[in-house]
MIDO-597489 format. One record per residue: x, y, z of N, C-alpha, C, O in turn. Coordinates in steps of 0.02 Angstrom, whole numbers, plus 50000, padded with zeros to 5 digits. Layout:
BEGIN
XYZXYZXYZXYZ/...
***
This chain:
BEGIN
513314933250653512914931450594513344931850531513804935850528/513194927650482513614927250423513184927250360512574926550363/513524928250302513164927950239512784934350224512874939450257/512354933950171511974939750151511394941250197511314937950249/510994946150178510464948650223509934943250235509704942550292/509744939550183509234934450194509484929150242509114926850285/510124927150234510404922150280510424925050351510274921450399/510604931350359510634934250427509944934550459509874933250519/509434936350420508754936250447508544929150465508194928150514/508764924350426508604917350441508944915050505508644911450545/509564917250516509914915550577509564918750638509504915650690/509344924950629508964928250683508344924250699508214922650757/507954922650648507314919150658507424912350691507074910550738/507914908650667508044901950695508294902250766508204897550805/508614907750784508924908250850508514911750903508724911950961/507934914650885507524918050935507274913050987507034907650970/507334915051050507044911051105506584915551145506644921651145/506124912451180505634916351219505964920451273505694925651293/506534918251297506874921951350507394926851325507684930551365/507514927051259508044931251232507884938551224508254942751251/507354940451187507224947551174507064951351239506834948251287/507174957851239507014961751299506264961851314505854960151273/506114963851376505414963651399504964967851355504384965951344/505214973551329504784977851287504564974151225503994975051202/504994970051196504824966151136504284960951153503804960051115/504384957451208503894952351228503214955451243502704952851223/503214961051280502584964451297502224966751234501614965951228/502594969751188502284972151126502014966351085501484966851055/502374960751084502144954851048501484952251077501034950351040/501434952251144500804950351176500234954951158499674952651148/500374961451154499854966251135499654965251062499064965851045/500134963751019499984962250949499534956050944499074955850903/499674951050985499264945050984498554946551005498074944250974/498474950551059497804952351082497424956151029496834954851017/497764960850996497434964850944497224960350886496674961050860/497664955750866497504951050813496894946750831496434946050790/496884943950890496334939650910495674943450907495154940750886/495694949750927495084953850926494854955150855494274953950839/495304957750812495074959750746494924953750702494484954150658/495264948150712495104942150673494414939550692494024937450649/494264939650757493604937350780493054941850753492534939450732/493174948350754492674953050728492584952350653492034953350627/493134950750617493094950150545492814943550520492654942850461/492734938750566492534931950545491834931650515491684927150476/491404936450532490724936250507490554941850458489964943050444/491064945150432490934950150381490674946750317490794940850305/490334950650278490054948050215490594945050171490484940050138/491184948250169491714945850126492024939250149492364935950111/491904937350211492194931150237491814924950212492114919650205/491174925750199490774919950181490984916550116491024910450114/491124920350062491324916950000491974912950008492054907649977/492434915450050493064911750059492934905450099493224900250085/492504905850149492324899850187491984894650141492134888650145/491534897050098491214892350052491714889250004491664883349987/492194893249982492694890649936493134885349969493294880249939/493324886650031493724881850068493354875150074493644869850064/492714875550089492314869450095492264865950026492304859850022/492174869849973492114866949906492754863549884492734859049842/493314865749911493954862649894494064856049931494574852749921/493584854249973493624847750005493984847850072494234842650094/494024853650104494344853850170493884850250219493344852650236/494104844350241493684840150284493844841050358493774836450398/494054846950375494244848250444494984849250449495264853350413/495314845750492496024846650502496164848650574495694849150614/496784849750590496954850850661496924858050683497054859450742/496744862750639496844869750655496194873650664495694872350631/496214878450709495644882550728495494887850676495944891050649/494864888750662494624894450623494334899450672493814898050704/494644905150680494484909850733493784912650724493594914750669/493414912850778492754915850778492214911650745491644913950739/492374905550723491894901150692491914894450729492304893450775/491484889850709491514882950734491834878550681491844880350622/492114872950702492434868450655493174869950647493434874750677/493504865850607494234866450599494404866350525493974865650481/495064867050512495294867250443496004864550440496324863550491/496234863250380496934861450370497374867450389497114873050392/498004866450403498434872050421498424877750370498364883550389/498484876050306498514881350255497844885050251497844891250243/497294881550255496644884950252496504889150314496214894450310/496724886650372496644890550433497044897050429496804902350448/497664896550404498074902550397497754907550348497734913550361/497484904950293497154909250244496554912750274496484918850269/496114908950307495504911750335495654916750391495384922250392/496084914750438496214919050495496574925450475496454930650505/497014924950426497344930950402496864935750368496894941750378/496414932950328495914937150295495444940250346495284946150341/495214936350394494774939050446495104945150480494784950250491/495744944450497496084949650535496184956050496496224961450526/496204955650430496334961550389495704964650361495734969950330/495134961350371494524963350335494214969850359493894973250320/494294971550422494014977750447494494983650439494314989350454/495114982350416495644987350416495714990550485495764996650493/495734986050535495744988050605496364984950639496444985650700/496794981650600497354977950627497974982450636497994988050612/498464979750672499064983650689499424986050626499354983150572/499814991450635500164994550579500864996550601500954999350655/501354995250558502034997650570502185002750515502345000850459/502125009150532502175014450482502845014450446502845014950385/503415013850481504055013750443504105007950395504455008450344/503765002450411503784996550367503214996550316503174992050275/502785001650318502205002050271501794995650273501524993650221/501744992450330501454985750332501024984750394501084988250444/500584979750388500194977150444500494970250462500314965350431/500944969850510501294963450522500864958050553500954952150536/500404959750597500044954550634499604950150592499594944150601/499234953150544498744949350506499054943750464498744938450460/499634944650432499934938950397500354934350441500364928350431/500704937250490501194933250529500844928750580501004922750583/500384931450619500104927550675499714921450651499784916150681/499304921850598498944915850576499414910250553499284904350566/499964912050520500444906950499500764903650559500854897550560/500934907650610501244904850670500754900450707500944894950729/500134902550715499644898550752499494892050715499424886850747/499424892350649499284886250611499874881350615499774875350624/500484883950608501074879650615501104876650684501294870850692/500924880550735500964878250804500464872750819500624867750851/499834873650795499344868350805499524862050765499454856450790/499764863050705499964857450663500524853350696500504847150695/501014856750725501594853350753501524851850827501944848350855/500994854350859500934853450932501474857150969501764854451017/501624863350948502184867050976502064869151048501504870351070/502614869551085502604872051153502514879551153502654882951104/502264882251210502144889451215502744893751199502674898551161/503344892251227503924896451211504094896551137504334901651111/503964891051101504104891051029503594895250991503764898350941/502964895351014502464899650983502664906950992502654910750944/502854908751053503064915751066503674917551024503704922950996/504154913051019504754914350979504574915250905504864919450871/504104911250881503884911950812503554918650799503644921650746/503154920950847502834927550840503344933050836503294937550793/503844932850880504364937950880504754937750814504864942950782/504974931750794505364931150733504984933550672505254937150630/504354931450666503954933350608503834940850605503884943850551/503664943850661503554951050662504184954850643504154959550603/504754952950670505364956650656505574956150583505774961050553/505524950150555505704949350485505224953250441505434956650394/504584952950455504094956850416504254964250418504264967550366/504394966950477504514974150484505164976150450505204981550420/505674971950453506314973650420506244973350344506514977650309/505914968350319505814967950246505384973750222505534976750170/504854975250258504424980850238504794987450238504704991450192/505214988550288505584994850291506104995150235506215000450206/506414989450219506924989350167506624990550098506914994050057/506044987650085505704988850020505454995950016505534999249965/505154998450070504945005350073504285006750038503985002350007/504075013050043503435015150015503425015149939502895015949909/504005014349908504025014149835503615008449806503415008649748/503495003249846503064997849823502375000449802502094998149753/502115005249841501475008249823501515011449754501055010949713/502075014849740502145018349676502135013549617501945015349562/502325007449630502335002349577501694998149578501634993349540/501224999949621500574996649622500534990449665500074986549658/501024989549710501034983649753500834985349824500944990949848/500534980549859500324981349928500874978549973500984972449974/501234982850011501804980450049501654974950100502074970550111/501064975150130500894969950179500904963050147501114958150178/500664962550086500634956150051501334953450036501424947450029/501814957950031502504955950015502894954450079503104948850090/502974959650120503354958650182503024953550227503364949750262/502354953350226501994948650268502124941450249502124937050293/502244940050185502394933150164503064930850192503134925250216/503564935350189504214933650219504164932850295504454928350323/503794937350327503714936850399503354930450419503544927250468/502834928650382502454922550397502904916450389502874911850429/503314916350337503774910750326504274910250383504424904750407/504554915950404505044915850459504724913550524505024909550560/504134916150539503794914250602503614906850603503714903450653/503334904350547503164897250544503784892950548503774887650580/504324895050515504944891150517505204890550588505444885250608/505154895950626505394895650695504964890850736505234887050776/504314891050727503874886450764504034879150746504014874750789/504194877950683504344871150661505054868950680505234863250668/505434873450709506114871750732506624871150677507104867350683/506534874750622506994874350566507644877950582507644883150615/508204875250558508844878650568508904884450518508464885450477/509454888250523509524894250483509534892750409509224896450370/509884887450388509924885850317509234884050289509054886050234/508854880150327508184878150304507714884150306507274884750263/507794888450355507384894550358507534899050298507074902050270/508164899550278508324903450218507994900450157507764904050113/507964893850155507614890550100506864892350101506574893550048/506564892650160505864894650167505764901850142505284903250107/506224906350160506174913250136506284913550061505984917650026/506704909150035506804908849963506164906849926506004909549873/505804902049954505164900049924504644905549933504244906649888/504654908849990504184914350002504274919849950503794923149931/504894920849927505024925949877504664924749811504554929449773/504494918549797504114917049736503364917149747502984915949700/503144918549808502434918549824502184925349847501594926249860/502634930249853502464936749883502244941649829502604942949781/501644944249838501394949549794500704951649817500404948449859/500454957049789499794959549805499684966249771500094970749779/499144966949734499024972949694498594978049730498134976249766/498754984449720498354989849748497764991649703497414996549717/497644987949650497114989549603496424989449636495944992249609/496364986149694495724985849728495434992749743494834993449751/495874997749747495645004449765495175007449712494795012049727/495205004949650494815008249597494065007049605493665011049581/493865001549639493145000349644492944997549712492414994649719/493374998449763493194996049830493144988449834492714985849870/493564985049797493544977649795493814974749860494104978249901/493714968249869493904964849930494604961749927494814958349973/494974962949872495634959949865496074961049925496404956349949/496094967149950496554968850005496414964450066496884962250099/495784963050080495614958850137495924951950130496114948750180/495984949650068496264943050055497024942950058497324937750070/497334948750047498064948950043498404946050104498884942150098/498174947950164498494945450224498404937950232498864934450254/497814935350212497704928250215498144924350167498404919050184/498224927050107498664923850058499384923950082499744919050074/499594929550111500274929950137500384924850193500904921550195/499894924250238499954919350293499994912250265500424908250285/499534910650219499534903950190500174902450152500464897150160/500394907250111500984906050070501614905550112502054901450098/501664909750165502244909250209502264902550245502794899550252/501684900250268501654893650300501844888150251502224883650269/501574888450190501734883450140502484883350126502784878050120/502784889250121503504889650108503904886150164504374882550151/503704887350227504054884250283503964876750283504434873050297/503354874350269503224867150268503604863750211503864858250220/503634866950153504014864250097504754863750115505074858650101/505024869050144505724868950162505864863550214506374860150211/505404862750262505484857650313505494850650282505804846050309/505154849850226505124843350192505714842150145505764836950114/506164847050140506754846250100506744849650032507214848849993/506204853450017506174856949954506624863049957506584866950004/507054863949908507574869049910507314875649881507064875849825/507394881049920507214887749897507824891749879508384889849895/507724897249844508284901349821508634904749879508344905949932/509274906149869509654910149917509544917549901509344919349846/509684921849950509664929049941509004931449910509004935749866/508454928549933507804930049903507594937249913507174939849875/507864940549963507664947449976508134952449943507904956949908/508784951549952509264956549927509584954749861509974958749835/509434948949832509764946649771509594950749710509164955249712/509944949249655509864953149593509154952849565508944957349529/508794947549581508084947049561507654946049623507124942849619/507874948849679507524947949742506994953149754506844957349711/506694952949814506114957049830506264964549828505844968449807/506864966549849507014973749850507014976549779506744981949768/507304972849732507314975149663506624974549631506414978949594/506284969149646505644967849613505094972749634504674974649593/505104974749698504534978549724504694985649744504244989849747/505324987249758505484993949781505684998549725505854996349670/505655005049738505915009949691506585012749716507055013449677/506605014349780507235016549811507315012449875507215015149930/507475006049870507515001749929508085003749976508555007249956/508035001450037508545002750088508794996050114508564993650165/509284992950079509514986350099509794986050170509764980850203/510054991650194510344991850261509834990350315510014987950369/509204991850301508684990750352508594983250368508324981550420/508814979050323508724971850334509144969350393508934964950430/509734972150403510204969350452510484974350501510874972450545/510294980750497510584985750541510454984050615509874983450636/510994983150652510944981750724510484975850738510114975850787/510504970950695510054965250699510154961350764510714959750784/509584959950798509614956450861509694960950921509644958650978/509824967350908509894972150963509364977650958509074979651009/509244980150898508704984950886508124981150854508214977650805/507534981950882506954978150860506454982750825506134986850857/506404981950759505964986150720505224984850735504804989150723/505064979150761504364977650778504094982350831503484983150838/504544985550869504324990050922503994996450894503695000250932/504054997550829503715003350798502995001750778502675005850745/502744996050798502064994150780501554997850823501634998450884/501045000450790500505004150825499835000650817499774995750780/499335003350852498685000050855498135005150837498135010750861/497685002950795497185007450768496595008350815496305003550838/496405014650828495775015850864495175016150818494605016050842/495285016450751494725016950704494835011950647495405010750627/494295008950621494365003850568494405006950499493935006750460/494985009850484495095013150419495835013350405496245011750449/496015015250344496715015750326497095020150375496865025550393/497675017850396498075021550446498235028650422498325033150463/498285029650357498465036250331497895041350337498005047250323/497305039150359496765043950375496765045750449496405050350468/497155042350489497045042750562497265049350594496915051750639/497815052250572498025058550603497505063950590497345067850635/497245064250529496715069150514496085067650554495745072150578/495925061150562495335059250601495425061250674494965063850705/496015060050702496165062150770496025069650780495705071650828/496285073550733496195080850738495465082750735495225086850774/495105079750689494395081450681493975079350741493495082650759/494165073850773493825071950836493945077150890493485078750928/494555079650894494705084950943494315091350926494055094650970/494295093050861493935099050840493185098450852492855103450865/492915092450847492205091450861492035093950931491515097050942/492475092550978492355094751047492395102351052492015105451089/492855105351015492945112651019492385116350982492215121951001/492115113350931491605116750891490955117750930490625122950922/490775113050971490135113451005489575113550954489515108950914/489155118650956488585119150910488765122750845488345123250801/489395125150839489585128550776489605123550718489695117550728/489515126250658489535122150598490195123250562490425128850555/490505117750539491115118250500490935120550429490645116750391/491095126850413490905129650348491385127350294491175125550239/492025127450309492525125050261493065121350299493245123250355/493335116050269493845111850300494375110250248494215108150192/494995111250267495555109250224495975104150262496185105450319/496105098550232496515093350261497165092950220497145091750160/497725093850254498375093750220498725087150239498825085850298/498895083150189499205076650201499825075850157499965080050115/500175070350167500785069150129500625066650058500065064550045/501105067050013500995064249946500805056749948500375054549911/501135052949992500975045849998500245044950019499885040949990/500035048650071499345048050094498855050350040498325047250030/499035055650004498575058149953498465052949898497915052449872/498985049149881498915044149828498475038349848498235034549806/498365037449913497985031649937497305033749967496805030349955/497285039250005496655041150039496395048050018495865050150041/496775051549976496575058249954496365058249882496015053749858/496585063449846496395064049776495685066549767495315067549816/495505067549705494845070449689494395065749651493885067849624/494575059349648494145054549613493455054249646493415055049707/492925053149608492245053149637492165048449696491815050049744/492485042549694492395037749749492785039749812492685036849865/493225044749806493565047549865493145053049897493145053949958/492785056749855492365062149880491695059449906491445061649958/491425054649869490785051649890490855044049885490665041049834/491115040849936491235033649934490595029749920490055031449945/490665024449879490095020449860490025014149902489505010849900/490545012449940490535006249980491015007050038491355012150044/491045001950080491445002350141492185003250125492515007350156/492454999450078493165000050062493325007050037493835009950056/492905009649993493005016649971493055021350032493495025550035/492595020450079492575024950137493175023950183493415028750213/493415017750189493995016450230494615019950203495085021450240/494605021250138495175024450104495005031450079495275033750029/494545034750114494365041650098494465045950160494095045350208/494955050350158495075054750215494495059550223494355061850279/494155061150169493575065650173493015062450214492735065550259/492855056150198492315052850234492495052250308492085053750351/493105050150323493305049150393493265055750432493015055850489/493505061150403493485067650437492765070250444492595073150496/492355069150394491655071350398491295067850456490955071150495/491375061450461491045057750515491325059950583490935060750630/491975060850587492265062950650492005069850672491855070750731/491965074450626491725081150643490985081150661490775084950706/490585077050628489865076950641489695072950704489265074950743/490015067250714489805062550766490255062450827490035060250881/490865064750821491325064450878491565057350891491845056050945/491475052850844491725045950850491745042850781491375044750736/492195037950773492235034150711492275026850730492755024750763/491785023050710491745015850726491525012150663491405015150611/491475005550669491225001650612490515003850593490335003550534/490135005850642489445008050628489435014350585488925015850553/489985018150583490015024250543489895022850469489665027250433/490065016750447489975015150376489235014350358489065013950299/488815014250407488095014450394487865021250371487275022150353/488315026250372488135033050353488385034750282488425040650264/488545029750244488785031050176488305035350135488515039550096/487655034150144487145037750105486835043550143486325046350122/487115045250200486845050550241486985057350208487565058950195/486475061250193486585067750159487045072450198487425076150168/487005072350265487425076850304488165075050297488585079450289/488315068550298489005066350289489245067950219489805070450210/488825066650169489015067950100489135075350088489605077250053/488715079550117488785086850107489425089350138489785093350107/489585087150199490195089550231490815086750195491305090350186/490795080450176491365077550140491505081350075492085082350057/490975083650042491065087349980491375094149992491685096949946/491305096950053491595103450068492325102950092492665107950100/492555096850104493235095950129493725096050070493675092050024/494195100750073494725101150023495335097350048495515097650107/495655093650004496255089950021496845093049985496845093749924/497355094950024497965097849996498555093450014498515089250059/499115094449979499695090149988500295094450009500425099749981/500645091950060501265095150084501825089950079501825085250118/502285090750033502825085750025503295085350084503685080650090/503275090350129503715090350187503415086750247503765085650297/502785084850243502475081150299502675073850295502785071050241/502705070650354502835063450357502255059650326501715062450317/502365053250308501855049550271501185049050307500665048850275/501195048850374500565047950412500355054350448499885054250488/500685059950434500525066350467499915069650435499715067850380/499645074550470499075078350442499025085150477499215085950535/498775089950439498585096550466497865097750444497685096450386/497455100250489496765101850473496635109150490496765111450546/496385112950440496175119950449495425120250440495155117950389/495085122950489494345123050488494105130150502494375133550545/493595132250466493295138750478492545137850486492225134350448/492265141150537491555140650550491175146250515491465151050490/490515145450513490095150450481490145157350513490025162350480/490325157550579490375164050612491095166550616491255170850656/491525163750573492195166550565492735163750611493305166150608/492595158950652493105156050695493545151350653493295147150617/494205152250660494675148150622495075143850671495355146350720/495095137350658495465132650699495955128750656495785126750600/496555127850681497055124050643497445119650692497665121850745/497535113250673497895108450715498335104050670498175103050612/498875101650699499335097250662499525091250706499585091850766/499615085550673499895079650707500425076450661500305075450602/501005074950691501525071450653501365064050646501505061050595/501055061250698500875054150697500175053350727499965057350769/499815048250706499155047050735499195044050805499725041550825/498645044250840498595040750904498705033250893498565030550840/498945029950946499035022750942499725020450923499855014450919/500185025350911500855023350892501235020650954500995020951010/501825018050941502225014950993502305019551053502475025451046/502185016851112502255020651173501635024451195501635027451249/501115024551154500495027951174500205024351235500055018451232/500135027851291499895024551352499185021951347498965018051389/498825024051296498125021951288498065015451248497515012751241/498625012851222498595007151177498285000951209497874997551178/498474999551271498214993451302497454993951311497094989051303/497214999851329496485000651336496134999851269495614996651265/496425002851217496125002251150496074994951128495554992751103/496614991251138496624984151118496144980151162495794975751137/496124981651226495664978051270494944979351252494524974751255/494784985451232494104986951209493924982751148493364980251142/494404981951103494284977751044494154970551065493724967151038/494554968151114494484961251136493804960051168493504954751160/493554965051205492894964451235492354964251180491884960351184/492424968451128491954968251072491964961451039491444958651021/492564958651031492624952051000492294946651042491944942351015/492394947051107492084942051152491324942151146491004936951146/491044948151141490324948851133490094945951065489604942351062/490464947651012490274945350946490314937750940489904934550907/490824934750972490934927550966490564923451018490544917351015/490274926851067489924923251121490404919751168490224914551196/491004922551178491464919551226491214920651297491004926251313/491234915651339491074916751409491624921051443492174921651417/491454923851500491924928251535492574924551550493114927551550/492524918151564493124914251580493614914051521494214914751530/493354913151461493784912951401494104919751390494704920151376/493724925051396493994931751388494554932951439495084935651422/494434931051501494944931951553495574928051539496124930651550/495504921951515496094917851500496494920851443497114920851444/496154923451393496504926451336496854932851357497414934151335/496534936851398496864942851423497504941051461498024944151449/497464936151505498044934251544498604931751498499184933451508/498424927751448498914924951403499284930551365499894930251358/498914935451341499224940851302499614945751345500094948751321/499414946451408499784950951453500404947751482500874951151502/500414941151484500994937451511501194932151460501144926151474/501424934251401501544929351348502104924351362502114918951333/502564926051408503094921151424502814914951459503144909751460/502204915451486501904909651519501414905951473501024901851496/501434907551408500964904651360501004896951362501544894151358/500424893651368500424886251366500524883651295500554887551247/500564877051289500644873951224500074875851177499514877251199/500214876051113499744878551063499064875151067498544878451066/499064868551072498434864851071498034865651135497464863351140/498344868751186497994869751249497574876151250497124876751290/497734880951204497364887251208497084889751141496584893251142/497384888151085497134890751022496404888651010496024892550982/496204882551029495494880651020494994884951059494394884551045/495224888951107494754893451142494454898651094493944901551109/494774899751037494604905350994494004904250949493814908750911/493704898350952493104897050911492504900850938492514903150996/491994901650897491374904750920491104900950979491074894750979/490904904551030490644901451091491174900251143491014899151201/491824900451123492364899451170492434892251192492024887951174/492964890951229493074884151254493364879751202493534882051147/493434873351217493714868551170493224867351113492614868051121/493494865551055493074864050997492674857651010492904853351047/492084857050978491714850750982492074845350943491834839650941/
***
């Protein structure tokens, strides 16, 4: 590989083949695809999805060649990428790469699928695009680092735009120079504000859709001959400088093509911010140990990064007013886990439950600067004096967790029920995701993803 980091990432993306990466990379990519299909389908009918669908229709989208997951009808490639990316991120149930501070699947996969349907791509090219997009997203996210949060930016919206552009470029068959141009254009479209946290707004749900759409647009523009900037990531006015505080440029190219950062991607068992999950895991375990005892006092110790996003003492963190508030409140998540022994989407129906509110108010949140960003320690004392303390460095669902395939399959079954897919469609999708090297051409299977399953009308 030659040139700067953006050019080297472009060479990697352009050169990925379905038979090239090791089996672990291909298997993980298939699991990411299954997880995405599940969470996008489940997110398609959320309240926040309807205004975006209405807006797309108002803009005059008269159909198009691309599938809108979990719905009927079609859309243009850019609108399909926007909708499917937003659907996948709306439950905060999508995959997470903790070292990259990003959710790679929600922005990357919609861009790849839309590009594939648009171009009529063969199965191996779709798989190659998924691998390329995920790896670029994870490397850019890791290089920018968590400092993006400190500056008020959402890393998924940034790294995801570059990953979406790389994945779409690979599907479209762009060479390395044209792919670098696509990444250069993506650099002018990448952004996303964390301000949504102040009032539980829906901005974050849209971020992944915008990243998917913008990355796809960047690839299509580059394919048409529109010239993008060089060194869009590492340049003097590039993404690392613009969004990071202490970036790690070496992460962009370290052992590139041999070490795959996408393998650090994990899968969520609960629909909430990943930084609440280690504490939630502990509280679910403690629920079993408590039996009929009452948790009199609870202290949750988290990292400074987690505290800035899911902790703190703001009123909406102690007593969430809406679903987004609750998804980003470690107190709410731990209270539900301790009381119910489970955390699901239905848990958000307990926002006004006095028992949940009372326990959440008794939970103290402390900060340990020596803990990893996603780590947690929970200390609990019961009314009869029993003290329990547990620690987790990482939440369940991280890379290598033997339960991941079952967790993702459970999500896929939920999605099949929600979308009304027949058993045959569910079975075909399972087979496709478990054996991604045998993936058929894009137009042969992506239309299965509409509500009701099967080919589109």
